[in-house]
N, C-alpha and C positions, 0 to 999 in steps of 0.2 A: 504494500500500500504506500503510495507516494505521500510524503509529508510536506507541508508548507507552514510558514509562520507569518504572523503580522504582529506589529509592535505598536502599542498605544503609548506615545511619548507625550507626557503632560509637561507643559511649560513650567519653568521654575516657579513662576508667580501663580500658577494654577489658572483656571478660567479658560484655558484653550489647550488644544492638543495639535500635534503635527500630523498633517495629512499630505498625500500626494494626489495630484490630478493626473490620472492615467493617460499615457500617450498611446497605449496599444491595448488590444483585447486580451483578456476579458475586461469589461467595464471601461473601455476607451472613453475618455472625456468625463468620467465620474471621479469623485473624490473617494479615496480609500486610505486605510492605514498603510504604512510602509511595511515591507516584508518580502518574502520570497520563498524559494525552494530549499528544502533540507536535503543535502546531498547524501547519497547512500553511505552508511557507516558513520556519518557525522553526528557528534553530540548535539542534541537539540537546542540546548541553551547557547552553545557556541555558535550554532547556525543562526540563531536570532541576533546575537551580537554582530556576527559577520554581515548579515543582511542589513542591519541597522547602520553599520559603518559604511558599507558600499553605497547605500542609498542616501545617507544624510551626513556623513562624516562624524557622527556621534560615536564616541568610544565608550568602553566599559568604565573608564575613569569619569565620564560625564554623567552616567546614569546607572542605577541598579535596577535591573528588570527581573520580574518573576512571572512564571506562567500563571495566567488568570483563569483561562478556560480552554477547552479543546472542542472544536466542532468535528464530528465524524460523519463522513459522507460515503457509506459503504457501497452504494449503487454507482458512485463515481470513482471508487477505488482510491480515495484520498482522505486526509484529515488536515485540519488547520489548527495549530497551536497559537493562542493569543497571549502575548506577553505585555506587561505594563510596568511603567515606572515614571518617576518625575525627575526632570533634569536637576542636577545639583547647582548649576550656575546658569547664567544667561549667556548662551553661546550662539555663534553664527552657524546655522546649518547650511549645507550645500550638497547638491547631487546632480548628476547628469541624466539619470534615467527618467525621472518625472519631475514636474514642477512641484516644489514644496511650499506648503501654505499652512500658516497657523489658523485654525478654525475655532471660533468661540464654542464653548461647551453648551451654550444656549441654543445652538442650531438644532433643527429637527433632523437627526441622523437616521430616522426611519423613512425619510423622503427619498424614494428610489429614483427620482428624476435627477438627483444631484449626488447621491451617495451609493457606492457599490455594496454588494453583499446581501441583497434581498432583505434588508432590515437588520442584518447582523451587527452593523456598526452601532446602531442605536441600542441594541441589546448589550453589546460590549460596554458601552458607556454606563448603562444602568447597573450592570454587574460591578463595574469599577467603583461606582458610587458606594457600593456595599463594603468596599475594602479601602478605607482611608489610610491604612498602613502603607499602601502602594503609592498613593498620590493625594495631595490636598486639592480637592476640587472646590 
């Protein structure tokens, strides 16, 4: 079964999180959390940090992330691990793969005209709110 990850990066000051505007399918043109593919044999947490760095330049020194939830898609032969954490400092993010944008946590992340994941991004935020030890929202 193929594994993927996505990472909810909460801004140091809370109130917003980092998203990417996808340049390719799936979800081309929609906002999504950053993340990617877990390579065969790769430690899953290490894969999350690797993808985070590749897409945003955020390092393990900038943020502590923990796995929040996992979505299992047996009919599609894959799963998605969701990691979350809050930046320790106010840093400059950069990446070439997708446009990076800080989105207010007041947005309606269940709106599938703007956000990827069939409502999962809204669900992720609601679960994250239940775990203030991961991020001050």
